[in-house]
C-alpha positions, 0 to 999 in steps of 0.5 A, a space after each residue: 382667965 388670960 386675955 389670950 383665952 377669953 372668948 369675944 362674949 366675955 371681951 366685949 362685957 368685959 370692956 363694956 363695964 370698963 367703959 361704964 366705969 369710964 364715963 357714967 353719962 355716956 351710959 344714960 344717953 344710952 339708956 335715953 336712946 334705947 327709950 327712944 327705939 323700944 318706946 317703953 318708960 320701964 325700960 328706962 327705968 331699968 337700964 339708968 339704975 337706981 341713980 340714973 333715974 334719980 336725977 332724972 325725977 329729979 330733973 323733972 320736978 325742978 322742970 315743972 317748976 320752973 315751968 310753972 313759975 313762968 307761966 304764972 
């Protein structure tokens, strides 16, 4: 498809994918914000992907260890 015949929907999707490739942390920020709006944890896990979910779990585990060391 050429640029002239591209539909607005396809153009939005293409620009969204390009932005995600350029700024992966922005995608994680969007996922956190989307979770706050929707209020469900499964939406957060689905929108983050496996890498983002792994980072989130790692941060939670490290945070738990740090908090448990300070509260001893």
